[in-house]
C-alpha positions in Angstrom: 180.6 172.5 -79.8 177.0 171.7 -80.5 178.0 170.8 -84.1 180.5 168.2 -82.8 177.9 166.6 -80.6 175.4 166.5 -83.4 178.0 165.0 -85.8 179.0 162.4 -83.2 175.4 161.4 -82.7 175.0 161.0 -86.5 178.2 159.0 -86.8 177.4 156.7 -83.9 173.9 156.2 -85.2 175.2 155.3 -88.6 177.8 152.8 -87.1 175.1 151.2 -84.9 172.9 150.8 -88.0 175.9 149.4 -90.0 176.5 146.8 -87.3 173.1 145.3 -87.7 174.1 143.2 -90.7 177.2 141.6 -89.1 175.3 140.9 -86.0 172.6 139.1 -88.1 175.3 137.1 -90.0 177.1 136.1 -86.8 173.9 135.0 -85.1 173.0 132.9 -88.1 176.5 131.4 -88.6 177.4 130.6 -85.0 175.9 127.3 -83.6 175.4 127.7 -79.9 173.4 124.5 -79.5 176.3 122.6 -77.9 177.8 125.6 -75.9 177.7 124.8 -72.3 178.5 128.4 -71.4 175.2 129.7 -72.8 176.9 131.5 -75.7 178.8 133.8 -73.4 182.5 134.1 -74.3 185.1 133.8 -71.6 188.7 134.4 -72.6 189.9 132.5 -69.5 188.3 129.3 -70.6 190.3 127.2 -73.0 187.1 125.8 -74.7 186.1 129.3 -75.7 189.5 130.4 -77.0 189.9 127.2 -79.0 186.3 127.1 -80.2 185.8 127.5 -84.0 183.3 130.2 -83.2 185.4 131.9 -80.5 186.0 135.2 -82.3 182.4 135.5 -83.5 181.0 134.4 -80.1 183.2 137.0 -78.3 182.0 139.8 -80.7 178.3 138.8 -80.3 178.6 138.5 -76.5 180.1 142.0 -76.3 177.6 143.6 -78.6 174.3 142.1 -77.6 174.7 142.5 -73.9 174.7 146.3 -74.0 172.7 148.7 -76.1 174.6 150.1 -79.1 172.9 153.5 -78.5 174.8 153.7 -75.2 178.2 152.8 -76.7 180.9 155.4 -77.2 182.3 156.2 -80.7 185.5 154.3 -79.8 183.5 151.2 -78.8 181.5 151.3 -82.0 184.5 151.8 -84.1 186.2 148.8 -82.5 183.1 146.8 -83.1 183.0 147.8 -86.7 186.7 146.9 -87.1 186.1 143.5 -85.6 183.0 142.9 -87.8 185.0 143.9 -90.9 187.8 141.5 -90.0 185.5 138.6 -89.3 183.5 139.0 -92.5 186.6 139.5 -94.5 188.2 136.4 -93.1 185.1 134.2 -93.6 184.2 135.5 -97.1 186.8 135.1 -99.8 185.0 136.5 -102.8 186.3 138.3 -105.9 186.4 142.1 -106.0 183.6 142.1 -108.5 181.2 140.1 -106.2 178.0 141.9 -105.2 176.6 139.6 -102.6 175.2 141.3 -99.5 178.3 140.6 -97.4 180.7 142.1 -100.1 178.4 145.1 -100.5 178.4 145.6 -96.7 182.2 145.3 -96.6 182.5 148.0 -99.3 180.1 150.3 -97.4 182.0 149.7 -94.1 185.4 150.4 -95.6 184.1 153.5 -97.4 182.6 154.8 -94.2 185.8 154.1 -92.3 188.0 155.9 -94.9 185.7 158.9 -95.1 184.8 159.4 -91.4 187.2 157.6 -89.1 190.6 158.9 -90.0 
């Protein structure tokens, strides 16, 4: 059982590190200057759900308000999935592209295939 705990800590730590890049991208890409909700997403407010930054804002709001070290493996996996989907949707590059986002997407997909079956 100690091995499983050790492995889980290693996996969660790796995912937390992996999530640093999409958090940086989202914080850079999303313009909160005109947000009257203080950049806190609320699914019950129409402005939030229709905002061009809605998906990114929701992700950022969920993952900056609590420490990633305290998140469960399932929460981190969900965050990783959401980050992959957002970056994939906002970056339509060729398969041969080696920009930082494309490299991150390859790393995230490889990690998911090899560790999160």
